[in-house]
Structures are given as structure tokens and as C-alpha cells.
N, C-alpha and C positions, 0 to 999 in steps of 0.2 A: 370744499376739502373735509374729508372724513377724517378720523384719528386713525384708522388703517391704512390710509393712503400717506398720512404724514410719518406714520412710523418704516415704512417700508419706503417713502423717501428718503427718510436719514439713514437706515440702513445703507442704500446702494449710494451715497453721498459717502457714508464712512466708507463705504469699500473701496470706493475709486481714490479716497485721502489713502488709503492704506497704501495699495499700489503705486500711487507717485512719492510717498516716502519710502516706500523700497526703492524704486530707481533711485532716487536723489540720495539716498544712501550708499547705493554700489558706485556712485558716478563723481563721488567727493572726495579730494585728498584729503581736506583739512580738517585735521585729528578733532578739532572741536567741534566744527559744525556736523561732522560726521555724529559727536554722542548727542550734541545736541537734536539732530535731527531721530535719533534714535529714542530720545528721551520723547520726542512728540509724537513719534510713533506707535510708542508702550500704552502715553495716553490717549491716544485715539481709539489702541487694541481694546485699553478698557472701557472705554465709551461705546464701544461696540456691540459688547457682551454684554453691557448693560440695556442697550436697546432691544437686541435679541432676548434676552430673559423677558421682557416687557413683552416681545410680539410675539413670545412663548406661551408665556402666563394668559395673556390675551387672547391667545389661540388664529392669532395672524399670522403665523408661520409654522408652519408642518414638515418636521424636516422630511428627506427621503429616510426609508427604510435602510435597516442596516445591511451593510453588506455581509454575503455569505462565507464561511472561512476559506472555500474554493476562488471565492472573485478573490479575496484578497491575497492569497498566495498567487493567484495568476498574475495582477498588478504586480507585486514582489518580484515575481519572477521575470517579466520584463524589465523592471526598472534594473533589476540586477545586471542583466547582458550588456548594459550601455557601460 
């Protein structure tokens, strides 16, 4: 397995963890557990950001082009309707 694949797999795994932490946090009634899960999620987000920076620096990840002002305004108008 090459480095690029390992970095991509790591990002996929971390992103999945972030989704699950969000689900657990929203479903937890215990304030102490909720706070602990938020702290773990925040650490996970920092790890994701570091791996993302590595992927960008090595050219393993190229983000999509930025949305135009019109595209942003269109999405904003759709979201504001609901």
C-alpha cells in the first residue's frame, strides 16, 4: 500500500468517526458524556485537519474549485426558504 492510499484511507476513517461522534452527541442526555464526546470530536477534527494539510502539501488531494457568488447566493436562498 502506498502513502497516498494510506493518507486517503486515514481521511475517510476520520471523516466517518466525525459523523458518528455527531450522532452520539446529539443522542446523549448525560451532560458529562456529551462534553467528553465533544472533546474527543474536537481532537478528531484537529487530526483530520493535520492529515488534510499533509494530503494537500503532497498533492494527494486537490479541492474542488470555489463556488461562484451566484452559486453561493442560490444555495443560500434555497436554505433560507426552509
